[in-house]
C-alpha positions in Angstrom: -79.0 22.1 -56.2 -78.2 25.1 -57.9 -77.5 28.5 -56.2 -79.8 31.1 -55.4 -79.0 34.9 -55.4 -80.3 35.3 -51.8 -80.1 33.1 -48.8 -82.8 33.6 -46.1 -82.5 31.5 -42.7 -84.3 30.7 -39.5 -82.2 30.7 -36.7 -83.3 28.3 -34.3 -83.2 24.7 -34.8 -82.0 25.5 -38.1 -78.2 27.4 -37.4 -78.1 27.2 -33.7 -79.8 25.4 -31.0 -80.2 25.9 -27.3 -77.6 25.3 -24.4 -78.9 22.8 -22.2 -76.5 24.3 -19.3 -78.4 27.7 -19.8 -81.7 26.5 -19.1 -80.8 24.4 -16.0 -79.2 27.6 -14.9 -82.5 29.8 -15.6 -84.5 27.0 -13.8 -82.4 27.4 -11.0 -82.6 31.2 -10.5 -86.7 31.4 -10.8 -86.6 28.1 -8.5 -84.5 30.4 -6.0 -85.8 33.8 -6.2 -89.3 33.5 -7.7 -90.5 30.3 -5.6 -92.4 30.9 -2.4 -94.8 28.0 -2.9 -91.8 26.0 -3.3 -92.5 24.5 -6.4 -89.9 21.7 -7.6 -87.1 22.2 -10.0 -88.8 20.2 -12.7 -92.2 21.8 -12.1 -90.5 24.9 -12.9 -88.5 23.5 -16.0 -92.4 22.2 -17.0 -93.5 25.5 -17.2 -91.1 27.1 -18.9 -91.2 24.4 -21.8 -95.4 25.1 -21.6 -95.0 28.7 -21.8 -92.6 28.8 -24.5 -94.9 26.4 -26.4 -97.8 28.3 -25.6 -96.2 31.5 -27.3 -94.6 30.3 -30.2 -98.1 28.6 -31.2 -99.9 31.9 -30.5 -97.3 33.8 -32.2 -97.4 31.8 -35.3 -101.4 31.7 -35.3 -101.7 35.7 -35.2 -98.4 36.4 -36.5 -98.0 39.0 -34.0 -95.3 38.8 -31.6 -95.4 38.2 -27.6 -92.5 39.6 -26.2 -89.6 38.2 -24.0 -90.2 40.5 -21.0 -94.2 39.4 -21.1 -93.0 35.4 -21.6 -90.9 36.0 -18.0 -94.0 37.4 -16.2 -96.3 34.6 -17.4 -93.5 31.8 -16.1 -93.5 34.0 -12.7 -97.3 34.3 -13.0 -97.6 30.1 -13.3 -95.0 29.6 -10.6 -97.4 31.1 -8.0 -100.2 30.0 -9.0 -101.6 32.6 -11.3 -100.7 35.2 -9.3 -100.6 38.8 -11.1 -98.4 40.4 -8.1 -96.0 42.0 -10.3 -95.0 45.2 -8.7 -91.8 44.7 -7.1 -90.4 42.5 -10.3 -88.1 44.9 -12.0 -88.5 43.4 -15.7 -85.3 45.2 -17.4 -83.4 44.1 -14.6 -84.6 40.4 -14.9 -83.9 40.1 -18.5 -80.3 41.6 -18.1 -79.8 38.8 -15.6 -81.2 36.5 -17.9 -79.0 38.0 -20.9 -75.9 37.3 -18.3 -76.8 33.5 -18.5 -77.1 33.3 -22.2 -73.2 34.8 -22.8 -72.2 32.3 -19.6 -73.7 29.1 -21.4 -74.1 30.5 -25.0 -76.0 28.5 -27.5 -74.6 26.1 -29.9 -73.7 26.5 -33.8 -76.4 23.2 -34.8 -74.0 21.3 -36.3 -71.0 20.8 -37.7 -71.5 21.2 -41.6 -73.3 24.7 -40.5 -70.3 26.9 -40.7 -68.8 25.2 -43.8 -72.0 25.3 -45.7 -72.3 28.9 -45.4 -69.0 29.4 -45.8 -69.1 27.6 -49.1 -72.1 29.2 -50.3 -70.6 32.9 -49.7 -67.5 32.1 -51.3 -68.7 30.6 -54.5 -72.1 31.5 -55.1 -71.7 35.4 -55.1 -74.9 35.8 -52.6 -76.3 37.8 -50.0 -78.0 36.2 -46.9 -79.9 37.5 -43.9 -81.6 35.8 -40.7 -85.4 35.7 -40.3 -86.4 34.6 -36.8 -89.2 34.5 -34.8 -88.2 35.0 -30.7 -89.3 33.7 -27.5 -87.2 34.2 -24.1 -84.0 35.6 -26.2 -84.2 39.0 -27.7 -82.9 39.8 -31.1 -80.4 42.7 -29.6 -78.8 39.5 -27.8 -79.0 36.8 -30.3 -77.0 39.3 -32.8 -74.4 39.4 -29.9 -75.0 35.8 -29.9 -73.8 35.2 -33.0 -71.2 37.4 -33.2 -69.5 35.5 -30.4 -70.4 32.1 -32.0 -68.7 33.3 -35.3 -72.3 33.3 -37.7 -72.6 37.1 -37.4 -70.4 37.9 -40.7 -72.3 35.9 -42.8 -75.4 37.5 -42.8 -76.2 41.1 -44.3 -79.2 41.9 -42.1 -81.0 40.3 -39.5 -84.8 40.6 -39.0 -86.3 39.6 -35.4 -89.9 39.6 -34.4 -89.5 41.3 -31.3 -88.1 44.1 -32.9 -90.7 44.2 -35.9 -94.0 42.9 -34.0 -94.4 40.4 -36.5 -94.2 36.9 -36.7 -93.7 33.7 -39.4 -95.5 32.6 -41.3 -97.1 36.1 -41.2 -96.6 37.5 -45.0 -95.5 40.6 -43.6 -92.4 39.3 -41.9 -91.6 38.0 -45.4 -92.4 41.4 -47.1 -90.0 43.1 -45.0 -87.4 41.1 -45.9 -88.2 41.1 -49.6 -87.6 44.9 -49.2 -84.6 44.8 -47.7 -82.9 42.3 -50.4 -84.4 44.7 -52.9 -81.9 47.4 -51.2 -79.1 44.9 -51.5 -79.5 43.7 -54.4 -81.8 46.2 -56.6 -84.1 43.6 -59.4 -84.3 40.4 -58.4 -86.6 37.8 -59.2 -88.8 35.3 -56.6 -87.2 32.3 -58.0 -83.5 33.9 -57.1 -84.6 33.8 -52.8 -85.1 30.9 -50.6 -85.6 30.6 -47.1 -84.6 28.1 -45.2 -85.9 26.6 -41.5 -86.9 24.0 -39.6 -90.6 24.6 -39.2 -93.0 23.0 -41.9 -95.8 26.1 -40.4 -93.6 29.0 -40.0 -91.0 28.7 -42.5 -92.2 26.8 -45.1 -95.5 28.0 -45.5 -94.5 31.5 -44.7 -92.5 31.4 -47.8 -94.7 30.0 -49.7 -97.1 32.4 -48.9 -95.0 35.5 -50.9 -93.9 32.6 -53.7 -90.4 32.4 -52.5 -88.3 29.2 -52.9 -88.3 26.8 -49.4 -86.7 24.3 -47.8 -87.1 22.4 -44.7 -83.9 21.0 -42.8 -83.2 19.4 -39.6 -86.4 18.4 -38.9 -86.9 15.7 -41.6 -84.1 13.7 -43.0 -82.5 16.9 -45.0 -79.6 19.1 -43.2 -78.1 22.2 -44.6 -75.4 20.7 -46.6 -78.8 20.0 -48.8 -77.9 23.4 -50.1 -74.8 22.0 -51.9 
């Protein structure tokens, strides 16, 4: 495959994946602190999964963004049979507690090839790179710190997150914002010089196609990030 001048990457299930221990500890936290109806751990884990899938689907459909604070309140609402009694919940404190769990059980680099491929591209193609990621329960401000701790931060010239821009893939506005950033970095460029890489056929491939840049689907099919080489 020929080198591109700029590589855009999705984050979750493209470059990193969740640490299973984080989800287990998060479920235990909500089980112990927001569960007067005594739902089981399994029920609460399922609620997290349902809210996650639902919000991702809504964000992809509307092109907007449901924030992490709202998602955590949806989980509490569902655990309590749709009670809207949120008066005693400190959402800032709650998110800080969740962030502490994230750093205790850091996300994992997706595969052994990830860092090697990013390093090869940087060293051999004189390219620029970015992250273009929809967010859910973990905010962009946290993900930047995570990428620094797991050794990925320095590869990227800029990072764009849906919670910070209030727009989600595949919305062309999100991709257009990325193009503006690339223009600042590289000056004049051709759309054909750019490729967006991700695992989601709708958010990543459809979104990239909507602004006529190259796209590559990995991990959700039989291709890995190594195919970029």
